[in-house]
PDB file of N, CA, C, O and CB in Angstrom:
ATOM      1  N   UNK A   1     -79.665 -32.813 -90.156  1.00  0.00           N
ATOM      2  CA  UNK A   1     -80.812 -33.997 -89.545  1.00  0.00           C
ATOM      3  C   UNK A   1     -82.094 -33.536 -89.682  1.00  0.00           C
ATOM      4  O   UNK A   1     -82.328 -32.441 -89.172  1.00  0.00           O
ATOM      5  CB  UNK A   1     -80.701 -34.370 -87.931  1.00  0.00           C
ATOM      6  N   UNK A   2     -83.076 -34.169 -90.308  1.00  0.00           N
ATOM      7  CA  UNK A   2     -84.215 -33.996 -90.350  1.00  0.00           C
ATOM      8  C   UNK A   2     -85.049 -33.769 -89.442  1.00  0.00           C
ATOM      9  O   UNK A   2     -84.783 -34.412 -88.426  1.00  0.00           O
ATOM     10  CB  UNK A   2     -84.508 -34.644 -90.797  1.00  0.00           C
ATOM     11  N   UNK A   3     -86.118 -33.012 -89.345  1.00  0.00           N
ATOM     12  CA  UNK A   3     -86.944 -32.501 -88.346  1.00  0.00           C
ATOM     13  C   UNK A   3     -87.544 -33.631 -87.426  1.00  0.00           C
ATOM     14  O   UNK A   3     -87.699 -33.444 -86.219  1.00  0.00           O
ATOM     15  CB  UNK A   3     -88.020 -31.693 -88.999  1.00  0.00           C
ATOM     16  N   UNK A   4     -87.930 -35.005 -88.152  1.00  0.00           N
ATOM     17  CA  UNK A   4     -88.276 -36.161 -87.228  1.00  0.00           C
ATOM     18  C   UNK A   4     -86.892 -36.492 -86.561  1.00  0.00           C
ATOM     19  O   UNK A   4     -86.900 -36.907 -85.402  1.00  0.00           O
ATOM     20  CB  UNK A   4     -88.951 -37.518 -88.062  1.00  0.00           C
ATOM     21  N   UNK A   5     -85.839 -36.351 -87.156  1.00  0.00           N
ATOM     22  CA  UNK A   5     -84.910 -37.024 -86.170  1.00  0.00           C
ATOM     23  C   UNK A   5     -84.574 -35.940 -85.181  1.00  0.00           C
ATOM     24  O   UNK A   5     -84.328 -36.374 -84.056  1.00  0.00           O
ATOM     25  CB  UNK A   5     -83.552 -37.651 -86.863  1.00  0.00           C
ATOM     26  N   UNK A   6     -84.509 -34.716 -85.317  1.00  0.00           N
ATOM     27  CA  UNK A   6     -84.422 -33.778 -84.217  1.00  0.00           C
ATOM     28  C   UNK A   6     -85.834 -33.967 -82.986  1.00  0.00           C
ATOM     29  O   UNK A   6     -85.646 -33.811 -81.779  1.00  0.00           O
ATOM     30  CB  UNK A   6     -84.404 -32.175 -85.020  1.00  0.00           C
ATOM     31  N   UNK A   7     -86.781 -34.212 -83.402  1.00  0.00           N
ATOM     32  CA  UNK A   7     -88.071 -34.589 -82.704  1.00  0.00           C
ATOM     33  C   UNK A   7     -87.603 -35.872 -81.717  1.00  0.00           C
ATOM     34  O   UNK A   7     -87.560 -35.716 -80.496  1.00  0.00           O
ATOM     35  CB  UNK A   7     -89.362 -35.040 -83.909  1.00  0.00           C
ATOM     36  N   UNK A   8     -87.303 -36.988 -82.269  1.00  0.00           N
ATOM     37  CA  UNK A   8     -86.806 -38.216 -81.760  1.00  0.00           C
ATOM     38  C   UNK A   8     -85.625 -37.923 -80.819  1.00  0.00           C
ATOM     39  O   UNK A   8     -85.668 -38.463 -79.713  1.00  0.00           O
ATOM     40  CB  UNK A   8     -86.401 -39.149 -82.910  1.00  0.00           C
ATOM     41  N   UNK A   9     -84.677 -37.212 -81.090  1.00  0.00           N
ATOM     42  CA  UNK A   9     -83.699 -37.026 -80.124  1.00  0.00           C
ATOM     43  C   UNK A   9     -84.199 -36.349 -79.055  1.00  0.00           C
ATOM     44  O   UNK A   9     -84.025 -36.758 -77.907  1.00  0.00           O
ATOM     45  CB  UNK A   9     -82.608 -36.397 -80.593  1.00  0.00           C
ATOM     46  N   UNK A  10     -84.935 -35.137 -79.366  1.00  0.00           N
ATOM     47  CA  UNK A  10     -85.585 -34.409 -77.910  1.00  0.00           C
ATOM     48  C   UNK A  10     -86.089 -35.355 -77.205  1.00  0.00           C
ATOM     49  O   UNK A  10     -85.699 -35.494 -76.046  1.00  0.00           O
ATOM     50  CB  UNK A  10     -86.783 -33.323 -78.037  1.00  0.00           C
ATOM     51  N   UNK A  11     -87.050 -36.198 -77.741  1.00  0.00           N
ATOM     52  CA  UNK A  11     -87.990 -37.330 -76.899  1.00  0.00           C
ATOM     53  C   UNK A  11     -87.129 -38.135 -75.811  1.00  0.00           C
ATOM     54  O   UNK A  11     -87.257 -38.195 -74.588  1.00  0.00           O
ATOM     55  CB  UNK A  11     -88.665 -38.556 -78.017  1.00  0.00           C
ATOM     56  N   UNK A  12     -86.220 -38.725 -76.672  1.00  0.00           N
ATOM     57  CA  UNK A  12     -85.276 -39.510 -75.816  1.00  0.00           C
ATOM     58  C   UNK A  12     -84.427 -38.884 -74.705  1.00  0.00           C
ATOM     59  O   UNK A  12     -84.057 -39.470 -73.688  1.00  0.00           O
ATOM     60  CB  UNK A  12     -84.379 -40.106 -76.662  1.00  0.00           C
ATOM     61  N   UNK A  13     -84.178 -37.655 -75.028  1.00  0.00           N
ATOM     62  CA  UNK A  13     -83.445 -36.946 -74.119  1.00  0.00           C
ATOM     63  C   UNK A  13     -84.158 -36.397 -72.943  1.00  0.00           C
ATOM     64  O   UNK A  13     -83.774 -36.366 -71.773  1.00  0.00           O
ATOM     65  CB  UNK A  13     -82.839 -35.962 -74.766  1.00  0.00           C
ATOM     66  N   UNK A  14     -85.235 -35.981 -73.448  1.00  0.00           N
ATOM     67  CA  UNK A  14     -86.357 -35.521 -72.455  1.00  0.00           C
ATOM     68  C   UNK A  14     -87.038 -36.806 -71.495  1.00  0.00           C
ATOM     69  O   UNK A  14     -87.214 -36.504 -70.314  1.00  0.00           O
ATOM     70  CB  UNK A  14     -87.628 -34.800 -73.433  1.00  0.00           C
ATOM     71  N   UNK A  15     -87.374 -38.003 -71.847  1.00  0.00           N
ATOM     72  CA  UNK A  15     -87.817 -38.867 -71.364  1.00  0.00           C
ATOM     73  C   UNK A  15     -86.751 -39.833 -70.457  1.00  0.00           C
ATOM     74  O   UNK A  15     -87.101 -40.269 -69.360  1.00  0.00           O
ATOM     75  CB  UNK A  15     -88.461 -39.370 -72.365  1.00  0.00           C
ATOM     76  N   UNK A  16     -85.665 -40.066 -70.926  1.00  0.00           N
ATOM     77  CA  UNK A  16     -84.312 -40.911 -70.428  1.00  0.00           C
ATOM     78  C   UNK A  16     -83.290 -39.837 -69.706  1.00  0.00           C
ATOM     79  O   UNK A  16     -82.415 -40.128 -68.890  1.00  0.00           O
ATOM     80  CB  UNK A  16     -83.429 -41.699 -71.885  1.00  0.00           C
ATOM     81  N   UNK A  17     -83.532 -38.859 -70.079  1.00  0.00           N
ATOM     82  CA  UNK A  17     -82.374 -37.755 -69.571  1.00  0.00           C
ATOM     83  C   UNK A  17     -81.044 -38.072 -69.119  1.00  0.00           C
ATOM     84  O   UNK A  17     -80.206 -38.187 -70.014  1.00  0.00           O
ATOM     85  CB  UNK A  17     -82.821 -37.045 -68.458  1.00  0.00           C
ATOM     86  N   UNK A  18     -80.627 -38.254 -67.829  1.00  0.00           N
ATOM     87  CA  UNK A  18     -79.196 -38.348 -67.556  1.00  0.00           C
ATOM     88  C   UNK A  18     -79.198 -39.884 -67.030  1.00  0.00           C
ATOM     89  O   UNK A  18     -78.138 -40.508 -66.980  1.00  0.00           O
ATOM     90  CB  UNK A  18     -78.598 -37.131 -66.404  1.00  0.00           C
ATOM     91  N   UNK A  19     -80.619 -40.559 -66.579  1.00  0.00           N
ATOM     92  CA  UNK A  19     -80.319 -41.800 -65.692  1.00  0.00           C
ATOM     93  C   UNK A  19     -81.216 -42.699 -66.207  1.00  0.00           C
ATOM     94  O   UNK A  19     -82.254 -42.886 -65.572  1.00  0.00           O
ATOM     95  CB  UNK A  19     -80.499 -41.646 -64.105  1.00  0.00           C
ATOM     96  N   UNK A  20     -80.988 -43.411 -67.430  1.00  0.00           N
ATOM     97  CA  UNK A  20     -81.596 -44.268 -68.039  1.00  0.00           C
ATOM     98  C   UNK A  20     -82.598 -45.469 -67.168  1.00  0.00           C
ATOM     99  O   UNK A  20     -83.598 -46.006 -67.645  1.00  0.00           O
ATOM    100  CB  UNK A  20     -80.539 -44.769 -68.782  1.00  0.00           C
ATOM    101  N   UNK A  21     -82.109 -45.680 -65.976  1.00  0.00           N
ATOM    102  CA  UNK A  21     -82.293 -46.606 -64.746  1.00  0.00           C
ATOM    103  C   UNK A  21     -83.954 -46.013 -64.408  1.00  0.00           C
ATOM    104  O   UNK A  21     -84.967 -46.665 -64.155  1.00  0.00           O
ATOM    105  CB  UNK A  21     -80.892 -46.299 -63.269  1.00  0.00           C
ATOM    106  N   UNK A  22     -83.772 -44.645 -64.510  1.00  0.00           N
ATOM    107  CA  UNK A  22     -85.003 -44.005 -63.707  1.00  0.00           C
ATOM    108  C   UNK A  22     -86.168 -44.207 -64.650  1.00  0.00           C
ATOM    109  O   UNK A  22     -87.305 -44.419 -64.227  1.00  0.00           O
ATOM    110  CB  UNK A  22     -84.816 -42.311 -63.321  1.00  0.00           C
ATOM    111  N   UNK A  23     -85.848 -44.134 -66.012  1.00  0.00           N
ATOM    112  CA  UNK A  23     -86.703 -44.069 -67.011  1.00  0.00           C
ATOM    113  C   UNK A  23     -87.390 -45.808 -67.134  1.00  0.00           C
ATOM    114  O   UNK A  23     -88.600 -46.037 -67.125  1.00  0.00           O
ATOM    115  CB  UNK A  23     -85.800 -43.430 -68.404  1.00  0.00           C
ATOM    116  N   UNK A  24     -86.431 -46.763 -67.231  1.00  0.00           N
ATOM    117  CA  UNK A  24     -86.534 -47.972 -67.028  1.00  0.00           C
ATOM    118  C   UNK A  24     -87.616 -48.430 -66.013  1.00  0.00           C
ATOM    119  O   UNK A  24     -88.604 -49.144 -66.179  1.00  0.00           O
ATOM    120  CB  UNK A  24     -85.347 -48.344 -66.726  1.00  0.00           C
ATOM    121  N   UNK A  25     -87.085 -47.745 -64.810  1.00  0.00           N
ATOM    122  CA  UNK A  25     -88.147 -48.130 -63.657  1.00  0.00           C
ATOM    123  C   UNK A  25     -89.340 -47.645 -63.543  1.00  0.00           C
ATOM    124  O   UNK A  25     -90.101 -48.269 -62.804  1.00  0.00           O
ATOM    125  CB  UNK A  25     -87.753 -47.880 -62.495  1.00  0.00           C
ATOM    126  N   UNK A  26     -89.805 -46.536 -64.157  1.00  0.00           N
ATOM    127  CA  UNK A  26     -90.845 -45.756 -64.424  1.00  0.00           C
ATOM    128  C   UNK A  26     -91.795 -46.703 -65.302  1.00  0.00           C
ATOM    129  O   UNK A  26     -92.959 -46.975 -65.008  1.00  0.00           O
ATOM    130  CB  UNK A  26     -90.376 -44.419 -65.107  1.00  0.00           C
ATOM    131  N   UNK A  27     -91.049 -47.190 -66.513  1.00  0.00           N
ATOM    132  CA  UNK A  27     -91.699 -47.837 -67.424  1.00  0.00           C
ATOM    133  C   UNK A  27     -92.286 -49.050 -66.758  1.00  0.00           C
ATOM    134  O   UNK A  27     -93.456 -49.420 -66.855  1.00  0.00           O
ATOM    135  CB  UNK A  27     -90.857 -48.113 -68.539  1.00  0.00           C
ATOM    136  N   UNK A  28     -91.321 -49.624 -66.069  1.00  0.00           N
ATOM    137  CA  UNK A  28     -92.043 -51.191 -65.342  1.00  0.00           C
ATOM    138  C   UNK A  28     -92.890 -50.888 -64.308  1.00  0.00           C
ATOM    139  O   UNK A  28     -93.720 -51.757 -64.040  1.00  0.00           O
ATOM    140  CB  UNK A  28     -90.921 -52.322 -64.586  1.00  0.00           C
ATOM    141  N   UNK A  29     -92.898 -49.831 -63.627  1.00  0.00           N
ATOM    142  CA  UNK A  29     -93.934 -49.321 -62.692  1.00  0.00           C
ATOM    143  C   UNK A  29     -95.409 -49.237 -63.461  1.00  0.00           C
ATOM    144  O   UNK A  29     -96.410 -49.855 -63.099  1.00  0.00           O
ATOM    145  CB  UNK A  29     -93.450 -47.809 -62.133  1.00  0.00           C
ATOM    146  N   UNK A  30     -95.334 -48.431 -64.483  1.00  0.00           N
ATOM    147  CA  UNK A  30     -96.582 -48.449 -65.236  1.00  0.00           C
ATOM    148  C   UNK A  30     -97.012 -49.534 -65.684  1.00  0.00           C
ATOM    149  O   UNK A  30     -98.227 -49.528 -65.877  1.00  0.00           O
ATOM    150  CB  UNK A  30     -96.589 -47.736 -66.205  1.00  0.00           C
ATOM    151  N   UNK A  31     -96.316 -50.771 -66.005  1.00  0.00           N
ATOM    152  CA  UNK A  31     -96.697 -51.935 -66.608  1.00  0.00           C
ATOM    153  C   UNK A  31     -97.039 -52.916 -65.368  1.00  0.00           C
ATOM    154  O   UNK A  31     -97.845 -53.830 -65.546  1.00  0.00           O
ATOM    155  CB  UNK A  31     -95.541 -52.462 -67.606  1.00  0.00           C
ATOM    156  N   UNK A  32     -96.470 -52.736 -64.207  1.00  0.00           N
ATOM    157  CA  UNK A  32     -97.037 -53.483 -62.960  1.00  0.00           C
ATOM    158  C   UNK A  32     -98.282 -52.997 -62.647  1.00  0.00           C
ATOM    159  O   UNK A  32     -99.201 -53.771 -62.382  1.00  0.00           O
ATOM    160  CB  UNK A  32     -96.197 -53.368 -61.719  1.00  0.00           C
ATOM    161  N   UNK A  33     -98.446 -51.582 -62.647  1.00  0.00           N
ATOM    162  CA  UNK A  33     -99.874 -51.008 -62.290  1.00  0.00           C
ATOM    163  C   UNK A  33    -100.699 -51.349 -63.178  1.00  0.00           C
ATOM    164  O   UNK A  33    -101.697 -51.967 -62.809  1.00  0.00           O
ATOM    165  CB  UNK A  33    -100.013 -49.588 -62.167  1.00  0.00           C
ATOM    166  N   UNK A  34    -100.530 -51.068 -64.485  1.00  0.00           N
ATOM    167  CA  UNK A  34    -101.451 -51.448 -65.495  1.00  0.00           C
ATOM    168  C   UNK A  34    -101.704 -53.121 -65.262  1.00  0.00           C
ATOM    169  O   UNK A  34    -102.811 -53.531 -65.611  1.00  0.00           O
ATOM    170  CB  UNK A  34    -100.800 -51.033 -67.036  1.00  0.00           C
ATOM    171  N   UNK A  35    -100.987 -53.861 -64.836  1.00  0.00           N
ATOM    172  CA  UNK A  35    -101.341 -55.293 -64.637  1.00  0.00           C
ATOM    173  C   UNK A  35    -102.004 -55.699 -63.644  1.00  0.00           C
ATOM    174  O   UNK A  35    -102.893 -56.544 -63.749  1.00  0.00           O
ATOM    175  CB  UNK A  35    -100.400 -56.016 -64.592  1.00  0.00           C
ATOM    176  N   UNK A  36    -101.631 -55.103 -62.456  1.00  0.00           N
ATOM    177  CA  UNK A  36    -102.577 -55.175 -61.321  1.00  0.00           C
ATOM    178  C   UNK A  36    -103.939 -54.677 -61.471  1.00  0.00           C
ATOM    179  O   UNK A  36    -104.875 -55.403 -61.136  1.00  0.00           O
ATOM    180  CB  UNK A  36    -102.055 -54.501 -60.265  1.00  0.00           C
ATOM    181  N   UNK A  37    -104.169 -53.359 -62.001  1.00  0.00           N
ATOM    182  CA  UNK A  37    -105.696 -53.034 -62.325  1.00  0.00           C
ATOM    183  C   UNK A  37    -106.070 -53.860 -63.303  1.00  0.00           C
ATOM    184  O   UNK A  37    -107.271 -54.016 -63.082  1.00  0.00           O
ATOM    185  CB  UNK A  37    -106.021 -51.601 -62.786  1.00  0.00           C
ATOM    186  N   UNK A  38    -105.814 -54.442 -64.179  1.00  0.00           N
ATOM    187  CA  UNK A  38    -106.410 -55.195 -64.970  1.00  0.00           C
ATOM    188  C   UNK A  38    -106.696 -56.782 -64.389  1.00  0.00           C
ATOM    189  O   UNK A  38    -107.131 -57.672 -65.120  1.00  0.00           O
ATOM    190  CB  UNK A  38    -105.607 -55.100 -66.159  1.00  0.00           C
ATOM    191  N   UNK A  39    -106.401 -56.954 -63.065  1.00  0.00           N
ATOM    192  CA  UNK A  39    -106.772 -58.127 -62.512  1.00  0.00           C
ATOM    193  C   UNK A  39    -107.774 -57.673 -61.350  1.00  0.00           C
ATOM    194  O   UNK A  39    -108.157 -58.501 -60.524  1.00  0.00           O
ATOM    195  CB  UNK A  39    -105.502 -58.967 -62.044  1.00  0.00           C
ATOM    196  N   UNK A  40    -108.183 -56.360 -61.306  1.00  0.00           N
ATOM    197  CA  UNK A  40    -108.717 -55.829 -60.313  1.00  0.00           C
ATOM    198  C   UNK A  40    -108.295 -55.701 -59.195  1.00  0.00           C
ATOM    199  O   UNK A  40    -109.061 -56.135 -58.335  1.00  0.00           O
ATOM    200  CB  UNK A  40    -109.521 -56.188 -60.183  1.00  0.00           C
ATOM    201  N   UNK A  41    -107.158 -55.176 -58.759  1.00  0.00           N
ATOM    202  CA  UNK A  41    -106.410 -54.920 -57.819  1.00  0.00           C
ATOM    203  C   UNK A  41    -106.277 -53.298 -57.556  1.00  0.00           C
ATOM    204  O   UNK A  41    -105.512 -52.778 -58.368  1.00  0.00           O
ATOM    205  CB  UNK A  41    -105.208 -55.609 -58.116  1.00  0.00           C
ATOM    206  N   UNK A  42    -106.798 -52.469 -56.692  1.00  0.00           N
ATOM    207  CA  UNK A  42    -106.507 -51.119 -56.567  1.00  0.00           C
ATOM    208  C   UNK A  42    -105.235 -50.988 -56.546  1.00  0.00           C
ATOM    209  O   UNK A  42    -104.576 -51.442 -55.610  1.00  0.00           O
ATOM    210  CB  UNK A  42    -107.037 -50.512 -55.530  1.00  0.00           C
ATOM    211  N   UNK A  43    -104.600 -50.249 -57.728  1.00  0.00           N
ATOM    212  CA  UNK A  43    -103.037 -50.248 -57.769  1.00  0.00           C
ATOM    213  C   UNK A  43    -102.732 -48.865 -57.748  1.00  0.00           C
ATOM    214  O   UNK A  43    -101.806 -48.549 -58.496  1.00  0.00           O
ATOM    215  CB  UNK A  43    -102.347 -50.969 -59.064  1.00  0.00           C
ATOM    216  N   UNK A  44    -103.265 -47.946 -57.088  1.00  0.00           N
ATOM    217  CA  UNK A  44    -102.799 -46.476 -57.092  1.00  0.00           C
ATOM    218  C   UNK A  44    -101.859 -46.372 -56.218  1.00  0.00           C
ATOM    219  O   UNK A  44    -101.330 -45.261 -56.211  1.00  0.00           O
ATOM    220  CB  UNK A  44    -103.792 -45.457 -56.790  1.00  0.00           C
ATOM    221  N   UNK A  45    -101.451 -47.128 -55.469  1.00  0.00           N
ATOM    222  CA  UNK A  45    -100.320 -47.065 -54.588  1.00  0.00           C
ATOM    223  C   UNK A  45     -98.791 -47.244 -55.426  1.00  0.00           C
ATOM    224  O   UNK A  45     -97.776 -46.584 -55.207  1.00  0.00           O
ATOM    225  CB  UNK A  45    -100.566 -48.269 -53.460  1.00  0.00           C
ATOM    226  N   UNK A  46     -98.940 -48.174 -56.289  1.00  0.00           N
ATOM    227  CA  UNK A  46     -98.084 -48.615 -56.998  1.00  0.00           C
ATOM    228  C   UNK A  46     -96.929 -47.380 -57.613  1.00  0.00           C
ATOM    229  O   UNK A  46     -95.717 -47.472 -57.420  1.00  0.00           O
ATOM    230  CB  UNK A  46     -98.891 -49.363 -57.981  1.00  0.00           C
ATOM    231  N   UNK A  47     -97.442 -46.491 -58.209  1.00  0.00           N
ATOM    232  CA  UNK A  47     -96.642 -45.421 -58.797  1.00  0.00           C
ATOM    233  C   UNK A  47     -96.068 -44.442 -57.764  1.00  0.00           C
ATOM    234  O   UNK A  47     -94.918 -44.101 -58.037  1.00  0.00           O
ATOM    235  CB  UNK A  47     -97.478 -44.665 -59.789  1.00  0.00           C
ATOM    236  N   UNK A  48     -96.540 -43.944 -56.729  1.00  0.00           N
ATOM    237  CA  UNK A  48     -96.109 -43.236 -55.570  1.00  0.00           C
ATOM    238  C   UNK A  48     -94.865 -44.001 -55.019  1.00  0.00           C
ATOM    239  O   UNK A  48     -93.780 -43.495 -54.731  1.00  0.00           O
ATOM    240  CB  UNK A  48     -97.282 -43.122 -54.505  1.00  0.00           C
ATOM    241  N   UNK A  49     -95.211 -45.272 -54.928  1.00  0.00           N
ATOM    242  CA  UNK A  49     -94.139 -46.117 -54.084  1.00  0.00           C
ATOM    243  C   UNK A  49     -92.980 -46.359 -55.085  1.00  0.00           C
ATOM    244  O   UNK A  49     -91.834 -46.443 -54.642  1.00  0.00           O
ATOM    245  CB  UNK A  49     -94.769 -47.663 -53.483  1.00  0.00           C
ATOM    246  N   UNK A  50     -93.181 -46.455 -56.196  1.00  0.00           N
ATOM    247  CA  UNK A  50     -92.078 -46.621 -57.489  1.00  0.00           C
ATOM    248  C   UNK A  50     -91.405 -45.461 -57.516  1.00  0.00           C
ATOM    249  O   UNK A  50     -90.204 -45.626 -57.729  1.00  0.00           O
ATOM    250  CB  UNK A  50     -92.692 -46.853 -59.021  1.00  0.00           C
ATOM    251  N   UNK A  51     -91.775 -44.240 -57.363  1.00  0.00           N
ATOM    252  CA  UNK A  51     -90.989 -43.115 -57.729  1.00  0.00           C
ATOM    253  C   UNK A  51     -90.149 -42.816 -56.347  1.00  0.00           C
ATOM    254  O   UNK A  51     -89.026 -42.313 -56.366  1.00  0.00           O
ATOM    255  CB  UNK A  51     -91.966 -41.826 -58.271  1.00  0.00           C
ATOM    256  N   UNK A  52     -90.784 -43.161 -55.246  1.00  0.00           N
ATOM    257  CA  UNK A  52     -89.937 -42.962 -54.208  1.00  0.00           C
ATOM    258  C   UNK A  52     -88.884 -43.602 -54.015  1.00  0.00           C
ATOM    259  O   UNK A  52     -87.815 -43.035 -53.791  1.00  0.00           O
ATOM    260  CB  UNK A  52     -90.435 -43.046 -53.284  1.00  0.00           C
ATOM    261  N   UNK A  53     -89.033 -44.998 -54.078  1.00  0.00           N
ATOM    262  CA  UNK A  53     -87.662 -45.907 -54.326  1.00  0.00           C
ATOM    263  C   UNK A  53     -86.883 -45.529 -55.527  1.00  0.00           C
ATOM    264  O   UNK A  53     -85.671 -45.542 -55.310  1.00  0.00           O
ATOM    265  CB  UNK A  53     -87.994 -47.474 -54.531  1.00  0.00           C
ATOM    266  N   UNK A  54     -87.163 -45.255 -56.516  1.00  0.00           N
ATOM    267  CA  UNK A  54     -86.339 -44.675 -57.781  1.00  0.00           C
ATOM    268  C   UNK A  54     -85.736 -43.318 -57.547  1.00  0.00           C
ATOM    269  O   UNK A  54     -84.621 -43.088 -58.017  1.00  0.00           O
ATOM    270  CB  UNK A  54     -87.278 -44.521 -59.074  1.00  0.00           C
ATOM    271  N   UNK A  55     -86.394 -42.376 -56.843  1.00  0.00           N
ATOM    272  CA  UNK A  55     -85.701 -41.269 -56.271  1.00  0.00           C
ATOM    273  C   UNK A  55     -84.637 -41.582 -55.138  1.00  0.00           C
ATOM    274  O   UNK A  55     -83.699 -40.792 -55.036  1.00  0.00           O
ATOM    275  CB  UNK A  55     -86.716 -40.368 -55.747  1.00  0.00           C
ATOM    276  N   UNK A  56     -84.698 -42.601 -54.329  1.00  0.00           N
ATOM    277  CA  UNK A  56     -83.717 -42.968 -53.610  1.00  0.00           C
ATOM    278  C   UNK A  56     -82.557 -43.474 -53.989  1.00  0.00           C
ATOM    279  O   UNK A  56     -81.489 -43.054 -53.543  1.00  0.00           O
ATOM    280  CB  UNK A  56     -84.080 -43.605 -52.956  1.00  0.00           C
ATOM    281  N   UNK A  57     -82.656 -44.434 -54.855  1.00  0.00           N
ATOM    282  CA  UNK A  57     -81.670 -44.993 -55.625  1.00  0.00           C
ATOM    283  C   UNK A  57     -80.980 -44.042 -56.422  1.00  0.00           C
ATOM    284  O   UNK A  57     -79.757 -44.129 -56.310  1.00  0.00           O
ATOM    285  CB  UNK A  57     -82.169 -45.974 -56.402  1.00  0.00           C
ATOM    286  N   UNK A  58     -81.419 -43.101 -57.245  1.00  0.00           N
ATOM    287  CA  UNK A  58     -81.065 -42.236 -57.930  1.00  0.00           C
ATOM    288  C   UNK A  58     -79.956 -41.261 -57.024  1.00  0.00           C
ATOM    289  O   UNK A  58     -78.792 -41.037 -57.354  1.00  0.00           O
ATOM    290  CB  UNK A  58     -82.310 -41.641 -58.452  1.00  0.00           C
ATOM    291  N   UNK A  59     -80.510 -40.854 -56.043  1.00  0.00           N
ATOM    292  CA  UNK A  59     -79.743 -39.887 -54.886  1.00  0.00           C
ATOM    293  C   UNK A  59     -78.773 -40.715 -54.438  1.00  0.00           C
ATOM    294  O   UNK A  59     -77.713 -40.161 -54.149  1.00  0.00           O
ATOM    295  CB  UNK A  59     -80.642 -39.343 -53.555  1.00  0.00           C
ATOM    296  N   UNK A  60     -78.838 -41.899 -54.297  1.00  0.00           N
ATOM    297  CA  UNK A  60     -77.821 -42.707 -53.587  1.00  0.00           C
ATOM    298  C   UNK A  60     -76.737 -42.688 -54.588  1.00  0.00           C
ATOM    299  O   UNK A  60     -75.694 -42.095 -54.313  1.00  0.00           O
ATOM    300  CB  UNK A  60     -78.293 -44.219 -53.166  1.00  0.00           C
ATOM    301  N   UNK A  61     -76.910 -43.382 -55.915  1.00  0.00           N
ATOM    302  CA  UNK A  61     -75.795 -43.335 -56.846  1.00  0.00           C
ATOM    303  C   UNK A  61     -75.040 -41.850 -57.335  1.00  0.00           C
ATOM    304  O   UNK A  61     -73.971 -41.784 -57.940  1.00  0.00           O
ATOM    305  CB  UNK A  61     -76.361 -44.020 -58.056  1.00  0.00           C
ATOM    306  N   UNK A  62     -75.827 -40.776 -56.937  1.00  0.00           N
ATOM    307  CA  UNK A  62     -75.082 -39.861 -57.390  1.00  0.00           C
ATOM    308  C   UNK A  62     -74.140 -39.256 -56.060  1.00  0.00           C
ATOM    309  O   UNK A  62     -73.005 -38.789 -56.157  1.00  0.00           O
ATOM    310  CB  UNK A  62     -76.037 -38.843 -58.128  1.00  0.00           C
ATOM    311  N   UNK A  63     -74.766 -39.370 -55.087  1.00  0.00           N
ATOM    312  CA  UNK A  63     -73.989 -39.310 -53.672  1.00  0.00           C
ATOM    313  C   UNK A  63     -72.552 -40.172 -53.886  1.00  0.00           C
ATOM    314  O   UNK A  63     -71.461 -39.616 -54.011  1.00  0.00           O
ATOM    315  CB  UNK A  63     -75.028 -40.092 -52.311  1.00  0.00           C
ATOM    316  N   UNK A  64     -72.744 -41.544 -53.905  1.00  0.00           N
ATOM    317  CA  UNK A  64     -71.688 -42.256 -54.262  1.00  0.00           C
ATOM    318  C   UNK A  64     -70.280 -41.641 -55.534  1.00  0.00           C
ATOM    319  O   UNK A  64     -69.052 -41.549 -55.519  1.00  0.00           O
ATOM    320  CB  UNK A  64     -72.504 -43.482 -54.741  1.00  0.00           C
ATOM    321  N   UNK A  65     -71.203 -41.402 -56.327  1.00  0.00           N
ATOM    322  CA  UNK A  65     -70.252 -40.956 -57.537  1.00  0.00           C
ATOM    323  C   UNK A  65     -69.622 -39.503 -57.088  1.00  0.00           C
ATOM    324  O   UNK A  65     -68.456 -39.237 -57.377  1.00  0.00           O
ATOM    325  CB  UNK A  65     -71.195 -40.795 -59.109  1.00  0.00           C
ATOM    326  N   UNK A  66     -70.302 -38.746 -56.498  1.00  0.00           N
ATOM    327  CA  UNK A  66     -69.605 -37.256 -55.832  1.00  0.00           C
ATOM    328  C   UNK A  66     -68.588 -37.488 -55.119  1.00  0.00           C
ATOM    329  O   UNK A  66     -67.557 -36.842 -55.306  1.00  0.00           O
ATOM    330  CB  UNK A  66     -70.469 -36.390 -54.863  1.00  0.00           C
ATOM    331  N   UNK A  67     -68.680 -38.592 -54.022  1.00  0.00           N
ATOM    332  CA  UNK A  67     -67.799 -38.433 -53.032  1.00  0.00           C
ATOM    333  C   UNK A  67     -67.353 -39.923 -52.757  1.00  0.00           C
ATOM    334  O   UNK A  67     -66.523 -40.168 -51.881  1.00  0.00           O
ATOM    335  CB  UNK A  67     -68.426 -37.653 -51.811  1.00  0.00           C
TER     336      UNK A  67
END
C-alpha cells in the first residue's frame, strides 16, 4: 500500500472511528454553525449542544447493543 493510501486510511479511521453517525453529526453541526454565523446569528451554542446530543445518542446505542 502506498504512503498516501496509508495516510488516507489513518485519517478515515481517526475521524470516523467506530461510529460513523457521530462523525456525520459533527459535520452537520459544523455546517449549521457556519450557516447561522453567515446569517449574523451568534452560533457559539450550536456545537456544544450537538456534541451533547451526539454523545447521549452514542451511549444509548452502545448500551442497547451491550445488553
